[in-house]
C-alpha positions in Angstrom: 0.0 0.0 0.0 1.4 3.4 -0.9 -0.2 6.4 0.8 0.2 9.7 -1.1 0.5 13.0 0.7 3.8 12.9 2.6 5.9 15.9 1.8 8.8 17.7 3.6 7.6 21.4 3.6 10.5 23.2 5.3 14.0 22.5 6.7 15.7 24.6 9.3 18.9 24.2 11.4 16.7 22.7 14.1 14.8 20.1 12.1 12.2 19.7 9.3 8.4 19.6 8.9 6.6 16.7 7.2 3.1 17.3 5.9 0.9 14.2 6.1 -2.5 14.7 4.4 -4.2 16.3 7.5 -1.3 17.2 9.8 2.1 18.7 9.8 4.8 17.2 12.1 8.1 18.7 13.2 11.1 16.3 13.1 13.7 17.8 15.5 17.3 17.0 14.8 17.8 16.8 18.6 15.2 14.0 18.9 16.1 12.3 15.6 19.9 12.9 15.3 20.5 10.6 12.3 18.9 13.2 10.1 21.2 16.1 11.1 24.0 15.2 8.7 21.7 14.2 5.9 21.5 16.2 2.7 18.4 18.1 1.7 17.8 15.6 -1.1 17.9 12.7 1.4 15.5 14.4 3.7 12.9 15.3 1.1 12.9 11.8 -0.4 10.3 10.5 2.0 7.8 7.7 1.4 4.6 6.9 3.3 4.1 3.2 2.7 1.7 2.7 5.7 -0.6 5.1 7.6 1.5 4.6 10.8 5.0 5.0 9.5 7.3 6.9 7.1 10.4 5.7 5.3 13.5 7.6 4.0 15.0 5.2 1.4 18.3 7.1 0.9 18.9 7.0 4.6 17.3 3.6 5.3 15.3 5.1 8.1 11.8 3.9 9.2 9.9 6.1 11.7 6.6 5.4 13.3 4.4 8.5 13.0 3.7 8.2 16.7 7.4 8.6 17.5 7.4 11.9 15.7 4.2 13.0 17.4 5.6 12.1 20.9 9.3 11.4 20.7 9.5 11.4 24.5 7.6 8.1 24.5 10.2 6.5 22.3 13.7 6.9 24.0 16.8 6.4 21.8 18.8 3.3 22.3 22.3 3.0 20.9 23.4 -0.4 19.4 27.0 -0.8 18.4 27.8 -3.5 15.9 31.4 -4.5 15.9 33.3 -5.8 12.9 36.7 -7.3 12.9 38.5 -4.0 12.6 37.9 -1.1 15.0 37.7 1.4 12.1 34.5 -0.4 10.8 32.6 0.1 14.0 29.0 1.4 13.4 26.5 2.9 15.8 22.9 2.5 15.2 20.3 4.5 17.1 16.8 3.2 17.4 13.7 4.1 19.3 12.2 1.5 21.7 
């Protein structure tokens, strides 16, 4: 199912606004830090495959709409996956 209507309407140094058919949500970089280093092109390329979540394919980020509406209810958790070399260590932030 592909829901139409998701659109990034504005980007500032503090975050960006996503318009979903009947509501506009602010995605703060402080609450969603993995967007802070993203390009404008990566941020505006948003898909709305289900009514309850959004997807940024260039960034491989899935977000529940509820986590944008109430980020305090979805605390960040850091997961570090280790490879054989220390230089290839990755940190992944997720909301629980």
